[in-house]
N, C-alpha and C positions, 0 to 999 in steps of 0.2 A: 765396348761395343760389339755385338755379336759378328761372326763371318758374314759377309755380303753385305754390310752396311746396316743392318737392321737394328733395331732396339733391343736391349736385353729385357728379360721379363721385368725387372725393376723398373728399367727405364719406360717401358710401355705402361706400367702401372702410374708412375709419376705423371707421364704425358697425359693419361686418362683423367688423373686426379686435378691436374692444372686446368685441363679443358672445363671439367665439370665444375670446378669452383670459379672459374671465370663466368660460365654461363649462369650458375646460381646466385652467386653474389653480384654480378653485373645486373641482372633482373631485379635483385632486391634494391640495388642503388638507384635503377630507374623508377621503381615503385616509390622509394622514398623522396626522389626528387619531385615526382608528381603530386606527392602529398603536401609539399613544402614549397611548392614553386611561388614565385614571384606574383604578387597580385598585380592586377593591370594598371599600369601606370606607376608602379613603385620602382626607384631607382636602386641601382646595386648599393651595398652596404658602403663599399669604398671603391672608387674608380681605380682600375689598375692602369700603371704608367708604363709598364714593361710591353714589349712587342709580343704578340702572340705567337706561340710556336709553329713552325713551318706545317703544313697541312700533313697529317698523318704521322709526325715526328711523335708525339706523345704515344700513340697507340704501337708503334714500333719499338719504344723504349718498354712499354708495358708488356708486350709480348717476349721480350728479350729476358724478363725476369723469369718468365715460366721456362724458356729455354735453358738458360744458366741453371736453373734448379733441376731440369731433367739431366742435363749434362753431369751435373756433380753425382746424382744418383747413378748414372751409367758408369762413373767412374769409382764407384765404391765409397764416396767420401762419407755418405750418410745414407740411410736407408729411404725408401719412397715415404713420403709424408702424406697423410690423408687430411691433415689439419681437422676442420670442424665436420667434414662431410662422411666420416666413416659410419655414422649412425644417421640415416635418413630423417628419422623422427626427430632426434635432436636438432638437426639443422632446420627442419621445417619450424620447429618450436622457437629457435632463436631468432630465426628471420621475422616470425609474426611479433615476437617481444620487440624486436629491434624497431618494426615499421609502427607498432602500436606507440612507442615511446617518441618516435620522430616527430610527430605533431607538438608534444610537449616541449621537446628540445628545441624546435623551431619557434615556437610561442615565447619561450625563455629568452632566445636569443634576441627576437624583436623586441621583447620587453626591456631587456637589459642593455642592449646595445653593447658598448663597451664596458659594461660592468666588470668589477674586479672581483674582490673577495667575498665570498660565500656568507651570507648570513647564519646559514644553519650549520656550518662546519664544526665539527667537535674542537672542544676549546683545550688548552692544555699545551704543555711543553713537547708533546709528541709530534706535533702538527706546527712546524714553522710557518711564518706569515707568508712565504712565498709560494707555499703548498695550499693555502687555504684560497685558491684561486677558483674561478668558475669555468675550469678548462672545458673546452669543448661544448659549454653550456650543457653538459650531459646531466641527466637526473641523478641525484644523489653524489655528484662529484665523484671523488675516489674512496667515499666513505661508507658505502652500502653494499652489502651482499648482492643485491639487484643490479647495482652498476657493474661491480665485479663479473657477474655472470654475462651480462649484456655486452661487456667491453669487446670481446673477440669478433662478434657478429658485426658491431659498429665499424671496427677497423677493417675488416675484411669487404664489408659494403662501401667504404668510403675509397678503397682502392681496388675495387671490381675484382676481388678474388686473390690480388697479388701481395698481399701483406705478408703471408708466410713466406712465399718465395723471396721477397725482398729482403727480410730480415735475416734469411739464412745466408746472405752474402757474408755475414760475419761468421756463421758456422763454418761456410765452405774454408775461410781462412785459417781458422782454428784446426780444422779436420785435416787440412793439408799438412799443416806444421806438425801435427801429432800424428801422422799416418804409421810412423814406425815405432811410436812410444808404447810401451806396456802401461795399460790404463790402471791398472790396479793400485797403484800407489798414487795416482793423482788426485788432488783436490780442487774442485772449481765452484765458485759463486756466481749465480746470475744475480746481479745488483740491480735494483729497481725490476724485478721480475714480472711486475704487473700481474695479470691474471694467468699467467703461466704457460703461453704459447711457445716461447723460445725455450724455457725451461724443460717443457716436454721434449723438443727436439733435441736438446743437450742429452737428456737421460736416453733418448732413443740411440743417439750417437756414440755416446761413451756410457753404456750400460755397466761397465766395471768400475768407473771411477766415482770417487765420493763427491756428491753433488749437494748443493744447498741454495736455496732461493732467498733472496733479500727485499723486503719492499716496505715503505714508510705506511702504506696502509694495511690495517689489520684484515680488513675484509677482502683485499685483493691477495694478500699474502695465504688465506685460508683457500681462496678459491684456485691459486696457483697451486697449492699442494694436492689438492683434489683432483686438478685437471692432469697434473704430471707424475703423481707418485712419489714426489720429491720433499722432503722436510724443507720447511720455510720459517723464517723469522722476522719479525717486525724490527725494523732499524732505519736510520737515516742512512744516505749513501755517503754523507760528509762525517759520519762517525759510526764506522763498520765494527761490530762486535767479533773481530778476529785478531789475532796476535799479530806482530810484525813477521813479515816474511814467511806466513803459514800458508799461503796458497799458490797452487802451480798455474792457476789462469782464473781470469774472471771475465764475465760477459756483462756488456753494458749496452742495452738497446733502447732507442728512442727515449733517453732520459735527458740529454744535454740540453734539447730544445726547449725543455720545460723549466730550466734552472736560470736564475739571474747569473750574471757574469762572475761574480765573486764566489758564488756557490759551484759553479761549473770548475773554476780553479782548486777549489777545496777539495771536491770529489776526486779530480785526476790526482792530486797529492795523496788522498786516503787510499786510493786504489794501489797506487804505487807502494805505499807503506805495508799494506797486507801481502802484497806479492812477493815471492822469493826473487833474488837475483836470476835473471833468464826467464821469470815468469811472463805469461802473456795475457794481454787483454785483447779480447774480440768485441770490437766496438762498431755499433752501427745507428745512424740517425739520419735525419733528412738530409738529403743533397743540398748543397749551398749554391747560391746563383752563380758564384764564380767557377764552380766545377762545371755547371751545364747552363750558360746563359739561354739557351732556348726553352729551359724550363722556368725561367724567371718569373714569368706571368703567373703560372699556376703557383709558385711559392709564394707570391706576393698576396694572392687572393686568399690563400688558405687561412691564415691567422685573422683575417677581417671576418669570415664564417666560422671559425671554429675557436673563438677566443684562446689566443696563444699569446700571453702578453710579453713573452721572451723570445719570440720565434724570430723577430727582424734582427735583434741583437745577436742571436746565434748565427744567422746567416751571414753576419759580418765577421765572426768570430775566426782568428787564425788557430784552427785546432791543433795543427802541427806545432806551433809554437807553446801551445797550452801544455800539450803532453810532454814536450821536450824540456820544459820548465820544471814539469813534475818528475822527469827522471826516466822518459820513455823514448825508445828508438823505433821509427816505422819500419815494420818488416813486410807488410803488404797491404794492398789497397784493392777494393773491388766496388762495382756500383751497378745498381738495378733499378731502373725507372726513377722513383722519387728518393731512394735510399742509398747512402752512401756508407761503405764499410772499411774499416782500418784494423790491421793487426799489429800491435804495439808490444815491444819486448822491454821489460823493465831492467835498466842497465845494472 
């Protein structure tokens, strides 16, 4: 922080970016909700049983995500991130595309209800049964280029612009641990890199390190490479195409809540296999009800509206035990709004 208590130039830039994102994607979210609001007399999909959060609590948690992001930029952990709003024309296009698709997604949700596997998913061994789910009721599932292009706008709209700030809790933990390291000999894989938002953040934070993205969706892997400028490969997280003890670090963001329990354990073991002794795993996923009971109602409603067949089981999972069994020791933890992050070291 600059003398006199003011923000540094990078801090001001991140604060402005956070405010702009909150306003832009908050408005997009409001527009989306108006497009798909419940019909008169229609009951909620699934009645919530948890108590609502105290008044103003969720908003305070949401704002804290932006503040933590700004502080990390101030401290030089990573550069200011503009996420999707660096190109206004692209942001407008992404919002229009997302809103155009919102009605189709809502119609599919109403039609399918608790529907499971997609009928139009590609066949073959590359896509296991658990992956051919109608996650989020999204058009194209994980399997089309249009879905991959649209995903980042969808997730930012869902979290009113806080998605990037939330998932950077994992980046913050890794950047702190590696602050004094020479990046030039480091190799990092972003596992289940999706459309490349976090992979792009890794590339900007560790520009001299060797980076690679991995995703099971060929369409998403291609989008991630284009978005981040980093090479990507298509592969299962439970069968990674890396030699034993070949990576210095791995990232795994928003994957575990979309895996069955047995596959979660298999992925943890596989990540441990490819990390060097002392290698680090930067992990981020949904906060669990036990971590913050005041958010339990939001967590309970989420899978009902955004078809997440493994989410409830994930919420009950003892992640510390899963990672300990795979050979990890916890070295740090952070949380922002609806995301919890851990830094784990391979023993």
